[in-house]
N, C-alpha and C positions, 0 to 999 in steps of 0.2 A: 504494500500500500504506500502511495506517495505521501510526502509530508503535507501536500495541499489537501488530500483526502482525509488524512489522519487528523488534521487540525480543523476540519470543517465539522462543526457540531451538528448531528442529526436533529431535524425538527420533529421530535416525537419518535415513535416507533418506526423502524425501517419497513414501511408498508410494502415496498416493492418485493423484498425478499420473502415476506409472508405470502404475498399473492402468488409468487412463482413456485412455492413449495407444493408438493403433492403427497398424499397419503397412500402408501401401498396397502391395498386390500387383499390381493393375492399376487402370485408371481407376475401375471400379465394384466393386472387391473389396478388402476390408481384413481384417486379422487382429488380434484382441485376445488379449493374453496370458492364460494361466491365472491363477487366484488364487494369489498367493505362499503357499507352504506349504498350498495348498488340498487339501481332501479332501471327498468326499461331494457333495451337491447344490450347484450354483452358486447364489450370491446373485443374486437377480433384478435388484437395483439395478445390479450390475456389468454384466450383459448389456444392460440398457436404456442405461446410460451409454456403453458401448462402441459400441452401435448408433447412439446420437445423435452421438458423436464421428465415426463413420464417415460419417454423413450430412453433418455439418458440414464435413468435408473436401471435399465436392463443391459447396459453396455459397460465393458470393462473401462477402468479409469485411464488406460493408456490411449484411448481413442476419443477424439474431440469431434463434436458436430461440425460439419463443414457445409451442409446444404439441407434445405427442406423445401418441399412443394406441397401446398395446402389448398383445398377447395372448401369454401364456405357453402353449406347446403341449406341451412335454415338459420334464422336469427336465434341466438341464445338468450336466455333469461338471466340478466345480471344478478338477480337476487337468489339464484339457485346454484348449488354446486354442480360440477360436471364430472362424469365418469369417463375414464380413458382406458380403452382396450388396446393392447399392444400385440402385433404379430411380429415374431422374430424371424424375418425372412432369410437373413444370411449373416453368418459370422465368418468372413474370409480372412486371408492372411494379412491384408492391409485395410480392408473396408468392412464395415458392419452396416446393414440396412435394416430399418424398422418401418412398419406401417402402424398408424395410430388412428382410431376412430373415437371421436368425442361424442358422448351421448348425454342427452337431457330428456327426461320424461319418456324414456324408452325409444327415442328417435335420434338418429345421427344428426349432428349439427355441423361437423367438420370431419374431413378425412385428410390425412397427411402422411407423406413419405419423408423419411429423414435418413441421411447417410453420415457415418462417422469414419474417421481415418486415423491411423497411427501417424505420429509426427515423422516426417522424412524430408530430406533436402530436395531441391529442384531448381530449375531455371526461374528467374524472377524478373518481372517488370510490372509497372503500375502507372495509371493515369496520375498526373500531378494534382494536388489539392488546389482548388481555386483560392484566390486572394480575397478575403472577406474581413470585415471588422472583427476584432476580438470580442468574446462574450461580455467582458467587463464594460464595454462601451454600449451595450444594447439593453433594452427593456425586455422582461419576460412577458408571456402572454397574459398573465394576470394584471400586470402593470399597463400593458397596452389596452386591455379591455376597459380599465378604469379611465384611461386617457381618451378613449374613443367611444365612451358609453353611448353617445347620441347616435352612432352609426350602427348599433348592434340590436338585433332582435332580442327580446327578453330572455328566451330560452338559451340562445347562444351565449349571451352575456353570463348567465348563471353557469353554463357549462365551462366557460373559460375561467371564471372566478373560483370554481370548485377546486379544493385541494387535491392535487394529483401527485403520484410518486415520481413523475418525470418533469423536470423543468425545461421549458422550451423558450429559446430567445431567437426570434426571426431576425435575419440579417438585412432584409430590405422591406420597405412598405409594401403591403399587399391587402387586397380585400379581405375582410370588411373594414379594416382599420383605415385604409386609404384607397380610394377608387383610382387605381393607376392604369387601368386597361390591361391588356394581355401581358402576362409575365412568362418569359420563355424558360427561366430557371429560377427556382427558389432555394434559398440556403437557410439553415437553422442550426444553431448550437443546441445540443441536448445532453442532459446528464441526470442521473438519479439525484433526488434531493437529499438523500441520506447516504452516509458512508456504508458500503456493503462488505460482507466477509470476503476473504481472499480465496475465492473458489473460481477457477477459470470456467468451469461448466455453468456456474450460476451467472457469471457475467455474460456468457454467450446466450443463455436463456433470456436474460434481461435485454440483450440486444434484439432478440426475436420479438419480445414484447414492444420495444420502442420502434422497431422498423415499420410497424403499422400506423404510426402516429403521423398524420399530415400528408402522407405520400399521395393518397387519392386526390387530395386538394390540388395537386399540381395540374391535374387534368381540367379542373374548374378554373383556376387562375390563368391557365393558358388561354382560356376563353373569356377572361375578364369577369368571372363569376365568383361570388363569395361562397365559401364552404357552409356558412351559417344561414343561407337563404331558406325561407320557409317554403318556397315554390320549387325546391329541388329535393328529389329522393336520392340519397347517396348511400351506398353500401359496398363493401369489399366483396368481390366474387371469388378471386383466387389470389394467392400470395406465394412468392418464391424468394428465398433468401440464401445467399452464398456467403459463408464466413471464411475469411482468408488468414486469420491469425488471432492470437489472444488480445484482449482489450480489457479496459475497466469501464463499466457503465457509470461509475460514480465520478469519472473524470469527463471533461467536455469532449464531445464528439461532434463533428460537423456532418450534417445530413444534407446532401445535395440532391434535389429532386427536379425532374422534368417530365413532360408528357410528349410523346411522339405521335400520338393519334387519339382522336375521339370520334365517335359516331354511333348510330344505332342505339342510343341511350347508354353507351359504355365509354369508358376512358381508360387508356393504357398509360401507365406511369413507370418510371425508372428511378432508382435511388443509388447513390454512392455514399459510403460512410467512411470518414477519415478520423484518425486521432489528431490531437492538437499539433503534434510534430509532423503531420503530413503523411502518415502511414495509412494506406487504404486497408480497411479491415472487413469491408462487406460490400456486396452489391445486392440490390433488391429489384424485383419486378412485380407489378400488381396490375390487375384489371378490375375495374369496379363499375357498378351501376351509377350513372349520373343522369337520372330521368327528370325531365321537366314535368311538373304537375301543376294543377290549378292552385292558385294562392288561397290560403285560408281566409274565410270570411267571418 
């Protein structure tokens, strides 16, 4: 743990670590807790992360998760726990593969495949990290919500002001805080609000949780549309994550997001995640529903 993390006093309980933990019920069955104070639809990143943690609990410690591919089939209930069933597809010499089905009320809400690999050397290259303002010079989403209260729908304002385990600091003005038109690329610094234990598997699982935060919004801001608009129906359809190395989720990570296509009420988005010193630790891809609906009356 770095000095910066060790010296940062957690604000209450480390809620993120609690959310990511799962209870083993039998060899291939685990249970994840409901969202603390949760209501409405489950956050997809939480279901993905708990699914990954469940799979991780069936894999030897010398193998780290390097990729996952997930489909959301039904909206989950944030106020209810989730059951995770694991299929142990393969334990090879270098790679281990697992399939996970997340179940609520007897019906699957997500299925996911994940792959784990032993650490080994290889050729290396990566995209350079973009130049952006440091997080210390930026406001977080709670502060931005307060500063732009008049631009926000009530429900979205409450959503942004709610205490969440991940702090997000956008690098550029974007809807709904400022109506800037189309945004080709959006950047945001993210980190856990509380210091986390020294567990590489836990931090990778926390990255899976965080990777679903804001990325679908890139397909909306590409079209100059705010994520919080009441006349849009928005939901993740599938999610893919590739992890390239160890990281700490309680240190600042830069999330770079863009959208290369939208149409037919769907938007496709991509993400790249960097440590503060410029090391690329993940790539993300997601397609989601971005459906125009009648405004509420």
